[in-house]
VOGU-336832 format. One line per 4 residues: number of its first residue (from 1); their letters; for each residue x, y, z of N, C-alpha, C. Coordinates in pm, whole numbers, plus 50000, padded with zeros to 5 digits. Example, Ala and Ser with C-alpha at 12.3 -4.5 7.8 and 13.67 -1.06 7.14 Angstrom:
BEGIN
1 = as = 51319 49431 50780 51230 49550 50780 51320 49670 50780  51285 49775 50708 51367 49894 50714 51290 50003 50787;
% end
This chain:
BEGIN
1 = msas = 20942 91212 44163 20919 91293 44049 21051 91365 44072  21088 91379 43938 21230 91459 43940 21207 91622 43935  21298 91692 43994 21263 91821 43944 21306 91895 43838  21215 91983 43764 21260 92052 43646 21239 92187 43652;
5 = vvav = 21259 92252 43557 21220 92400 43508 21130 92400 43414  21033 92468 43500 20872 92508 43412 20886 92618 43308  20943 92723 43334 20974 92827 43283 21089 92922 43307  21134 93005 43188 21251 93111 43244 21200 93214 43181;
9 = nisr = 21225 93315 43273 21151 93454 43260 21226 93566 43274  21243 93662 43200 21320 93813 43222 21250 93918 43197  21318 94000 43250 21256 94183 43248 21383 94268 43233  21366 94361 43165 21472 94482 43140 21499 94539 43296;
13 = nkge = 21381 94567 43363 21393 94620 43480 21346 94539 43583  21412 94615 43727 21339 94563 43871 21217 94600 43900  21133 94478 43939 21014 94539 43995 20906 94528 43894  20930 94450 43783 20832 94426 43695 20796 94286 43663;
17 = rkka = 20691 94243 43636 20673 94114 43568 20743 94055 43504  20791 93936 43485 20895 93881 43373 20809 93822 43277  20900 93804 43149 20784 93725 43037 20901 93595 43004  20805 93531 42988 20860 93395 42964 20961 93394 42832;
21 = apev = 21079 93326 42821 21153 93328 42722 21176 93205 42667  21227 93147 42555 21242 93001 42513 21390 92960 42598  21451 93048 42636 21569 92986 42700 21660 93158 42747  21738 93127 42853 21794 93228 42926 21952 93188 42934;
25 = hlre = 22021 93288 42896 22192 93237 42908 22262 93324 43053  22297 93248 43135 22353 93286 43266 22499 93270 43265  22551 93403 43314 22689 93425 43296 22743 93428 43447  22853 93336 43475 22921 93347 43580 22942 93451 43655;
29 = nfgi = 22895 93483 43816 22897 93605 43909 22807 93704 43838  22726 93691 43763 22678 93805 43715 22501 93789 43697  22449 93657 43652 22312 93634 43645 22268 93614 43499  22155 93654 43470 22102 93619 43352 22124 93762 43242;
33 = igdg = 22186 93712 43149 22220 93830 43042 22074 93881 42980  22048 94042 43018 21936 94106 42954 21830 94128 43062  21858 94082 43191 21774 94083 43292 21804 94192 43409  21686 94263 43445 21711 94374 43524 21792 94339 43666;
37 = hagd = 21791 94219 43707 21837 94174 43867 21975 94113 43844  22042 94086 43711 22196 94054 43700 22276 94174 43748  22400 94117 43818 22504 94226 43849 22610 94143 43913  22652 94260 44000 22778 94184 44095 22683 94205 44232;
41 = whrq = 22616 94095 44278 22532 94133 44373 22484 93963 44435  22406 93935 44560 22362 93823 44566 22245 93778 44531  22179 93863 44483 22051 93829 44433 22045 93829 44275  22118 93748 44222 22148 93763 44041 22043 93683 43965;
45 = vsll = 22009 93553 44045 21880 93479 43980 21771 93462 44086  21645 93467 44067 21538 93432 44137 21466 93328 44115  21436 93222 44215 21345 93090 44168 21219 93101 44258  21143 93034 44196 20989 93017 44273 20939 92903 44196;
49 = aqes = 20865 92838 44311 20846 92694 44274 20687 92722 44200  20654 92634 44115 20514 92647 44041 20430 92586 44164  20442 92522 44264 20352 92467 44359 20334 92607 44449  20431 92694 44464 20388 92819 44508 20302 92897 44444;
53 = idkm = 20311 92899 44310 20250 92985 44229 20077 92914 44241  20063 92795 44241 19955 92711 44250 19870 92753 44355  19945 92789 44471 19877 92832 44618 19787 92996 44569  19839 93047 44477 19781 93173 44449 19711 93171 44358;
57 = vqlg = 19708 93070 44279 19573 93052 44202 19467 92985 44280  19491 92900 44370 19381 92851 44435 19299 92977 44516  19361 93087 44531 19334 93223 44598 19223 93280 44515  19217 93227 44378 19150 93303 44268 19220 93394 44203;
61 = lavg = 19344 93401 44203 19424 93493 44110 19445 93425 43998  19460 93503 43870 19517 93462 43767 19634 93482 43730  19733 93425 43785 19888 93430 43795 19941 93288 43720  20050 93301 43673 20142 93244 43622 20303 93231 43632;
65 = agdf = 20366 93165 43556 20515 93189 43537 20528 93329 43527  20662 93389 43602 20713 93510 43586 20618 93642 43631  20483 93592 43697 20428 93704 43751 20476 93751 43874  20545 93664 43956 20610 93732 44074 20757 93748 44049;
69 = aeni = 20793 93794 43929 20932 93837 43902 21033 93745 43941  20988 93614 43904 21112 93509 43923 21170 93472 43813  21321 93471 43776 21359 93420 43665 21345 93275 43631  21344 93203 43717 21333 93025 43699 21236 92974 43795;
73 = ttrg = 21089 92916 43707 21022 92867 43785 21041 92698 43782  21011 92663 43896 21057 92538 43895 20937 92456 43965  20982 92310 43939 20841 92199 43972 20942 92075 44032  20881 92031 44154 20957 91922 44214 21054 91933 44297;
77 = idlm = 21094 92045 44380 21205 92072 44463 21145 92163 44558  21177 92149 44677 21150 92227 44789 21231 92350 44821  21215 92445 44736 21315 92558 44700 21325 92609 44861  21213 92667 44936 21243 92718 45046 21296 92642 45177;
81 = hlpi = 21311 92531 45160 21366 92458 45273 21534 92397 45244  21596 92479 45121 21721 92452 45091 21790 92534 45161  21927 92503 45219 21996 92584 45307 22078 92695 45191  22116 92778 45280 22225 92891 45226 22325 92810 45181;
85 = garl = 22382 92854 45081 22527 92774 45027 22480 92626 44926  22355 92572 44937 22337 92451 44846 22344 92502 44715  22361 92422 44609 22394 92442 44489 22300 92358 44423  22244 92411 44312 22158 92342 44204 22245 92333 44078;
89 = gigp = 22255 92214 44012 22273 92225 43877 22150 92172 43778  22152 92288 43676 22061 92271 43545 22133 92295 43441  22161 92170 43400 22240 92114 43269 22397 92172 43302  22453 92256 43252 22568 92301 43279 22600 92413 43390;
93 = vvle = 22458 92477 43410 22468 92587 43494 22470 92510 43633  22551 92598 43738 22558 92576 43878 22530 92701 43969  22396 92698 44002 22360 92805 44097 22366 92786 44259  22432 92885 44327 22439 92829 44460 22352 92934 44540;
97 = isqi = 22274 92897 44643 22164 92968 44694 22195 93071 44789  22178 93197 44772 22223 93300 44877 22149 93372 44942  22013 93360 44938 21906 93397 44995 21757 93342 44992  21695 93324 45104 21558 93263 45118 21480 93385 45150;
101 = gkvc = 21379 93386 45064 21263 93492 45079 21323 93621 45064  21252 93737 45051 21287 93878 45093 21177 93961 45135  21217 94083 45181 21129 94176 45215 21095 94276 45123  20924 94238 45090 20901 94350 44988 20874 94485 45065;
105 = htrc = 20940 94599 45023 20929 94706 45077 20805 94791 45048  20739 94767 44930 20629 94823 44882 20552 94699 44824  20424 94679 44853 20338 94619 44827 20281 94614 44698  20318 94515 44639 20278 94507 44475 20122 94448 44459;
109 = aiyy = 20081 94451 44324 19966 94446 44289 19909 94313 44327  19980 94203 44321 19942 94046 44369 19924 94074 44514  19985 94137 44595 19944 94176 44747 19800 94217 44763  19775 94332 44681 19639 94393 44696 19544 94303 44659;
113 = qagd = 19562 94245 44543 19447 94144 44484 19431 94031 44571  19529 93966 44641 19505 93855 44712 19519 93848 44873  19590 93969 44909 19609 94005 45062 19737 93906 45081  19813 93867 45001 19934 93780 45031 20002 93765 44899;
117 = cvmp = 20122 93734 44909 20212 93694 44793 20311 93592 44855  20328 93521 44786 20417 93413 44812 20583 93423 44777  20605 93523 44720 20758 93560 44682 20829 93584 44813  20782 93681 44881 20860 93688 45025 20895 93605 45086;
121 = kegi = 20798 93484 45110 20830 93376 45195 20908 93256 45135  20863 93220 45011 20882 93105 44919 20968 93118 44787  20996 93250 44781 21103 93276 44697 21245 93264 44697  21349 93222 44644 21475 93197 44667 21534 93264 44562;
125 = fatv = 21678 93297 44618 21764 93379 44535 21916 93294 44532  21971 93316 44416 22087 93246 44395 22206 93334 44321  22318 93280 44345 22420 93329 44258 22489 93252 44145  22545 93268 44031 22591 93184 43936 22699 93170 43937;
129 = isgg = 22741 93009 43971 22858 92985 44021 22960 92939 43865  22861 92883 43754 22915 92848 43637 22786 92859 43560  22816 92948 43455 22735 92980 43373 22683 92874 43248  22582 92923 43152 22549 92857 43059 22395 92888 42994;
133 = vvrp = 22322 92787 42933 22182 92799 42890 22103 92756 42974  21966 92792 42998 21867 92701 43074 21748 92740 42987  21668 92609 42987 21551 92604 42917 21436 92553 43006  21318 92586 42961 21225 92486 43032 21232 92334 42968;
137 = ddki = 21162 92269 43076 21193 92106 43077 21355 92044 43124  21427 92166 43134 21557 92132 43190 21560 92066 43337  21612 91947 43360 21633 91854 43477 21694 91969 43560  21644 91956 43713 21736 92023 43828 21770 91917 43922;
141 = ell = 21889 91943 43943 21964 91853 44066 22012 91927 44172  22002 91861 44284 22047 91907 44410 22210 91845 44402  22318 91966 44410 22441 91913 44411 22508 91870 44542;
% end
């Protein structure tokens, strides 16, 4: 099965659930235009696998793409085992993996509902090496 984009999600502010968009525009060395996480730092774009979200659904949570504040929801690629520096191609866009997982300094609503959250362990972050547009159903390749 080939890897693909399930959803693209944005929010104006950090720390809030992201809303699905029909497409997102990524700018080199910046991130997603209009997203609160964009900027000159190492966590410009966040990715989380649909397979990780499905684990939370199995725990009884009504969650979906964007609810973990990820920008790109993927399917068919083992994100959390990619090495730092690995590059992903999504059409013209090239992302470079910059961080695996994160520390959640405050417990989110999802943690309180389920007693766990997948984003700190299974979410990954990337910088934008080359920009372009990403849409749901775009293919993802390991470069």
